[in-house]
N, C-alpha and C positions, 0 to 999 in steps of 0.2 A: 362240865365236859364239851368235848370236840368231833365232830363228827365230818371226815374229808369228804368232799366231793373231788373225787384225782379227775381232774379234764384237761389235764395239759397246760396249756398258758390260759385257759380259765378255770384253773384249778381255785375250790373256795372251803371255806370250814363252815359250817352249822354248829351255833356257839349255844347249846344248853346251860341253862342254870337259875339264880336269883340274882337280878341284878345285872344281867349281859347287856342288857343296853346301854349302860353306861359305859361301856368299850366300844361307844360307836363312833367317838371323836379319834382315839388309837387307830380305831378299824381304816377310817377312810385315809388318815394320816399316811397308814401304812400301802395301803391298795392303790389310792390316788393322791401322790405324795405333790403333786400338782397343784389340786384342787383346790379354789381360791374362795366357791360358794356352793352353800346347798341350799336346792328345796327339797324338804319334806312335805310329802303329800298323805293327806289325812282327812277327818275330817273332825265336823263340830262337834259334836258328842266324845268323840277320843281326847281331844285337846281339855273338856273340861273334867277330867278324868286326875284323880289324885297321882296318879302315875308317870304322868306325860310330863316330862322333866328333859326331853329329847336333847342336848346339846352335839352338834355337829366338829364345833371346833374353829367353825367357818363362818363367815356370813353368811347369814341365813335366813331363808323364806320358807313361810310356808303356804301351797295350796290347802286347802279345803273342800273337798268335792263328798257327795251322799254316802250314809250308811249302805251296806248291804250291796245288791246286785244293781242296784238305781248306778252306783260308780262305773258301772263296765260300759255305756251307755257310746256308743258314738256322738251325742255331741261334748257331752262333755271330759270323751279324749281330743275333740278340739279345743274345748276353752282351754283345760291344763293346757295343750299346746304350744297356745297364743299368751298364755301368763306366763308360762315358760323362756316363749320370745324376749316377754315385758321384762324379765328377769337379769336376761342378757347371758342367757346361761353359756357357758362353753363346751367345746369335746372333753376341758379337763375337770369342769366340774363335777358334782354327783348329785343325783335324786335318792331321796333315802324313803321307802314306801313302810308307813306305819299305821298299819288297821289290820282288819280280815283278808280273808282271800281275795275278794273282789278288789280290796283299794291296792294289794302286791299286786295283783293279777294287772289291774289297769295302771299305775306306778313302773314295774316290770316293760310292760308293753310301749308307753310313752316314751322312756328310757330308750327302747329300745328304734325305734325309730325317729326319734329329734336329733336332729345336724347326724343321721344314718346312724347314732348310739354312741349314748354316754353312759359313763355307769353307775350302778343302780344299787343301795344296801338295803333288804329287808328286815324290819322289824316284825315279825306277826305279832298280833296281840287277841288273835282269837285260836282256840284250839286246833280249829282246821285248818289254818294259815301258818301252825307251825307243825303239826304233824305231816303235812301236804304241797298247800298251795306255794309257800314261800319258796321250795325248795326244788330247783330241777329246771329251772329258766324257762319253761312253760307260759304264757305270757297272754294274754287276751280280751278283747272285746264282745260286748253280743249282739246280734241280729237280731230281727223279728222271728225269723224263719229258723234261727237255735242259738243254742250259747256257743261262745267260746269260739267263733266261724271265723272272725276277723281277729290273725295273731300272729307270732313271731318266739323263736327261740332266742332268749337274751337271758344269757348266765349272768346270776348277781357277783358282787367283789362279796361278800359275804351274808350269813343270816342269822338274827340274835335273836333265837328264842327265849324269850325272858320268862320266867315263870309266875313272878312277883303280876304281870299286867293278865292272868289269868283269874287272880281272885274278883276282880271285879265282872267277871260275865255272868252272865245270866243261866240259867238253867234251861233254857232253850239252846241258848248257845253253847253251854258247855258238850248239849247232847248231841247235838250236829257235828261236833269235832269229833266224836267217839263213832260217829257212823263210819270215817274215814280209817279210825281205831279199829274198829271190827273189820273193815276192808283187807288188813294189812294181815291181822292174825288170822282171819281165813285162806288170803291168800299165800300163808306161812304153813296152811294146813296144821294150824294148832286145835287144840279142844276146846269146847266150852268149861271145860271141868277143871283148868286152867288156870282161867281168868280169876277166879276167886283168891287167888295169891300173886297177882301181880296188881302193882301199884298202878296211878295217876303215870308217877316219874319213867315206871318202868313201858307202859304202854308208849309212851310220847318217843320214847326211846326207840323201841322197836318200830315205830313205823318211821321215822328220820333215818335210822340206818335204814331199811329196805326203799324207800325211797330213794336215797343216797344211790344205794348199790346199783338198782336197777338203772338208774341214771346213767351211772359210770361205762354199764355197758352196753347202752341206747340211749345216748343223748338227743338225738330227732324220732325217736318212737318208727323206728323201722322195723322192731321186733318187740323184744322182753318188754319195754317200755309201755306197748297199749293194754299190758296186763293191769297195772295199776287204775285203768277205766273200771274195773269189776262193778256194774253193779250198775255204773255212772249210764248206758243206752234207755234207760229207762226211768232214771232219776235225773238226768236230763232234758227228756221228754214232759219229767209232770214238771222242772221249773219253768221249760220257758211260757208252758200251757199256762201256770198259774201266773207266770208275769206277763203275759197279756190280760190277766183281767187285772191288772194293778193293785192287786192287794198283796199284803204280808203272808198268803196264807200258808207257804209254803217254801223253805230254807232249802238250801242245796243237802246238809247234812239229814236231812229227812228225808229229802227226794232218793237220795243214795240209802238209806237204811229201806226204805221198800224195792229200789231198785236192787239190793242183795236178796233180799228174800224170793223175788221173781228171776231172778236169775238163774238160782240155785233148782226151782221149781221147772224151769225151760229146760236145764241141765238131767233133771231126772225125769221126765216125760220124752227126751229125746234117749235115754236108756246111757245116757254118760255118769251117772250118778244112783247109789240109793235111796232109799227112806231115809238112811240113819245120816245120811252125810246132811237132807232137810233140814232134821230134827238140829244136827247141830250147828248149824245156819241160826234155824228159829231161835236155839238156847243161847249163842254167841249175844244174838242181839237183845235178846229179854233180858239177859244178865247187864247187861251194859245199860240196859235202862231204855232201850231205843224202842218205838211204833213201828212194825214193818208190814201194815197191815195198808192196805191199798183203798181209799175211798172212793165213792161214786160218784166223783164231778167231771173228771173227764171219759167222753166216750170213748168204746176202741175204736172208732175210727182214727179220731183224734188221733192219741196215742200211736199207733202204728204208724199216721203217718208224719208224724211227730220222733219217733225212734229211726225213721227211715232217712231224716237230716243227721246223724251223729257221724260225727267227722268221722270214725273208724269205716262209717257204710262205703263201700263202691254199686251205689244204685240199686243195695240189695237189703236186707234187714243181717244184720253185724251182731254179735255177741261175744264177749268174752266169758267164756262159760268152763266149770270144773270138768274133769272127767277124768281118767284112770290115769294118764298120763302126765295127770297134773294141769292146770290153766291154758288155755290157747283160746287165741281170736277165731270165732266160727263163721265164716261167710254163709250168705245162702241159707239163712233158716228160714223153714215154709213160712210163707204170711199164713194160711191158716193155723197152723199148730202155734203160733206167738198169739192168736187170735184167741183159740182153745183153751191157753193159759191163764191169759189174761182175764177169763171169764170165769176159771177156776178161782184164782187165784182172790180176785173181787168176792168169792164166794165165802171164802174164809173165813 
């Protein structure tokens, strides 16, 4: 199955299926015929997996980076850039990101800025990477002040979503990816009752098609693409506060699930949706096995401060919220209301 991302000269396909990682060499030959060297950016733990047989068909170098959000640091970006120079990578050559969303974010960003731009192919190995992070060209690293605050739009030459690599995912990683699937399901205004008949392959395809369609309409996020951040305002705030503590206590998908639960409650408090939609959100999350409860680890003050640093914000509190006319970006949400809903949400 191929899902096209039609962006004119920057068009590419997202390939889905068992074994599609083996198409990497042919994809590079087609999209970067002048390439002579390839640099694979991945982690040591991924290289140890039984499916790691990545072949580019070129002289191949491997750069290892940390797993998870630790890969998206300024220091890692600097080190990888220096190693690319050591490999003498040229503008005609290719970077390949093999990993979850954090690694493809890093690989895409360094590809976008090294030599002012070299080609990149993504082989996402996590569910969240396959349904979201590797598609659409958004790349970034984190700052202490917030997630993804330094980045660029740099479209890949292609994306290979191999279902075989998902077999080695931990249950925690699988559930984390399902949070992005839940987001897509809700953005399409689907009901929880329909989830029972959907396979994982169906859900992945739904999410990829939604992401590709929105990116084709709004590549640089000046409009519709911002809707893909549904649930991410609180989600990113929770992530960055957890990262400050330096522990693997909260992952992206876990944070997004909580963010989705909060966003629909905020919309309800603003009179944008009724109680039935809150219940539908909760049922979608629960059916997918996701926890949406807000724990007590962070103060309301710290959460509100972190949300104010969200990329969508313009010196205010900004959220993607559902409403009678569908989803939209809502600016200038009152600070007091956000605090009130957070307090109630925490008490559920």
